[in-house]
N, C-alpha and C positions, 0 to 999 in steps of 0.2 A: 316745722309748720310755723307760718307767720302768728303773731298774735293777734287774736282777732277777727281769722279770717274763718269761716265757715268751710272745712274742707268739702263737704256733702254737698254737691250740687244735685239740681233736682236732676231727675233720670227721665229718660223716655226711650224705652225700649222698642225693637220690631219685629217682630216676624212674620216670613212669609213661606207659606210652604205648599206644593203642588203635588198632586198623587194623580199617575194614570194607570189605565188597568192594559194589560198586553197577556191576551189570552186568560188564563185562568188564576195570572197573578196583579195583582196591586202592589205598586211599587211608588217610592219618593222619588219623583223626579228631580224636583228643585227644591232649595231650602234656601233661605238668606234670613241670618239672625243677627241681633246686636243688641247686645249687654246693656241691661239686666235680664236678658230673655235668652235661654236656652233649649237647643230641643235632644232628647234622647235619641239614640238609634231605633231604628221603627223592630218593630218585635212582630212574630206571625204565631202568636198561642193558640188559635183556630184554623190554620190552614194558610195559603198562598194568596186567596182570594182577600182577606179583610185585614189590611194593615194598621197595626198597633204604634202608638207613641205616644210622649210623654212629654209635657210642655212644661220646663221648669224654671223658677223663676229665684236663682239663690239667694237675693236678698229676702225671701220668704213675707216681705210686707211692705206698703206703699206708706208713704213721708209726703210733706208737702210738697204737690205740685207733680209727684211722680206721674208716669203716663204710661201705660202698655200698647200698642199697635196692634192687631193679630191679622193677617187674611188669610184662607186657607180656601184653594181652589182644588174639587174633584172635578177629574177630567171624566168625559164620558163612561159608565158602569162601574168606575173602582168607587170602593167600600173602604171607608177608615175609622178608625174609634181612638177620640184623643181624650187624655185625661191628665192629670195634674198629680205628683206625689204626695201632696200635704196640702192643709187647709191655708186661704191665703189669708190676710189679714191686709186691714186700713186700721194704722192706728190715731192717735187721737188728734196725732199732729198732720193728718191728711187732708188737707186743705186743698181742694183745687185737683185733686188727685182723682184718674180714671184708667177706665178700663176700655177697648172699643175692640172688638170682635166683628170680622165681614167675612162671611162662609162663600162661595160660588158652588153651587153643587150641578153639572151638567147632567146629561139627558142619561135616563139610569142609574145615577151613582145613589150613595147612601153614605151621609156623614151622622156619627153620634158623638156628639160631645157632652163628655161626664167629667166634668172637674169637682174635685171634691171641693168641701165648704169654703165659704168666707166668712170672716170673724170679723165683725166692725167693734171695734174700741169705744168705747165712750170717747165722745166729741168728734169723730170722724167724720167728714165732709167728701165722698166720694160719689162718681156717678158710673156708672157703666152699661154698656148700649153695646148689643147682637143684632145684626142683620145677618138675614139668611134669603138668597136668591136662589130659587129652584127653579131649573129647568123640566120640563116634560118629562112626567115621570122617576123625577127625581122624589127623595125624601130625608129628610131632616128629625131626628132625635134628639133631644138634650135636658139638660136639668140644670139649676142653680139652688144652693144651700145657702141661707144666709142665718148667721146667728150674730142676735142684735146685745153686744155688749158680753164680756167675760163673764157669763152668770157662773161659770162654776169657781170661780172667787169673790162672789157678790155684788159685781159690777152690771148697772143697767144701762141704757141706752137713753141717758137722760139727757143728752147732747149731742146735736151733730145732726148731719140729714144723709140719708141715703136718696138716690133715682135710681132705679135700674129701668131699662127699656129691651126689649126682645122684639122684632118682627119679621116676619118669614113672607117673601113674594115672590110670584109666579109671572113672568111676562108683564111686568108693572100693575098687578093686581094685587093688594093687600091679601093674605091667605090667613094671618092669625097677627095681632100684636098683642104686649103683654108690659103696660107701662103702672110703673110703681113709683112714688114717695111716702117717706116717711121721715119725720122730722123729731127727733130726738126730746123726750119731755113732755111729747104732747099729750092728749087724753086718747090717739088713737094706737097708744103701745099696750093702754088697759081697756078699752071701749069692747063690748061684747061684738061691737063690726069691726073691730079692727084685731088687732094681735090678742087681746083678753089675757096679757100681763103674759102670754107664752115668748121664750126667746127665739124660738126657731122657727122659719119660714121656708118653703121651698117650693117649688113650680117644676112638672115635668111635662114636657109635651115632645107628640110625635105629629108631624106633619107632612102630608105627602101622601097619604093612602086613603082609601075607605076602611072606618073598622066597624067591622058588623055587629049586630047586635052582640051574639053569641062571646066575641071578644071582648068588646064592653063588661059585657057580665061577669066575663071571670076576672076584669081588673078592679072592677067594684068591690069582687067578694075577698081580694088583701085585706087584711085585717090588719090595724097597728096596736103596737104593744101597751099605749097607755091610754086610761079610760079620757082624761080630759085632753086628748091628744085633737085636733081637728083633722078630716081629711075627707076630701073628696075626690072622685075621680069623674067628668064630663067628655061625652064626643061633641066636638067642634064639625062644621063643614067639610074641614079636607085632613081632619083626624082627631088627637087626644089629649086631653090635658089633665091633670092631676095637682090637686094641692095637698101639703102637707103644713101641717102646724101643730107645734109640740115643744118637748124639752130638749130630744136627742137628736142629731146632726147623723147618728149613725144609725139610729132607727129611719128616717130621713131617707139615706140611701137604701138600705134595706128593702125599703118598702117601694120605692121608684125602683130598684135592683130587679123585685118580682115582677113590677109592669112591663119593663122591659123585655124580660124573659118572655111574658106571654105575648107581648105584641112580635118579639123576635119568632119567635114560633110558628105563627101564624103571618106574619106578612113578611118575613125574609128565609123561613123555611132551615131555620141554627138556631140555635139556644142560645141565651146570655152568655158572654164570656169577660167574667169577673177579671179585669186587669191585674196583672201580678206584682205590678209596686203597690198595692193596694196592701197586698199581703207580708211586704218588709216591714 
């Protein structure tokens, strides 16, 4: 290696997945992936109609300038569940790092986007964007869970910037948008109108269908493990949104999974199916 030469260049990974439906089966019709992204083989833990997949980021974290771009297409009536095998990480050196996801969901199709949590190291500067385009009678469910600082090691988020945006559209109409920004070390981390000193923030959304009063009440009955945790569930014009604020990423994921089960049972007529990779 030449002295003084930084061997690690900025990485830009790209992933394209296209799922199709043929009779009772959803299958992966097209896959195009470039490192540092990878895609594990498809799985069918709940039968042929729902295709499960695991998106891999082998480096495990983002450093300065790293970018991941993902496009996911679901053809009419396809059903897919996509997750990740472990926590994502944005390091303190992640200036300019970004992740962009674009999902296009055709007539009658349904995508569930359930990555594991993302940890922002102190000093991280990152951006995350997710855009979902729905056709008629298509739907999308997704969640994001963020930990600000490695709180288990006594680290907080005293420096850095976090920007996250989610938009769900249908035929040029914005159905739901969620745009958030947090600057490390500011009063918002401890304000009663902000994070209240708690390190974990999570958002769950199901967009594309009508949620009845009965289903809403069932989701609101989901309890959390800690007294000081913030927890809210509300109906929006085209679905349902839940927020978690607390200490535990595992608790956030379990609460979201409970709501997932309630909504799936009522809107998709099947129970939630915990991804196998989470049990390894």
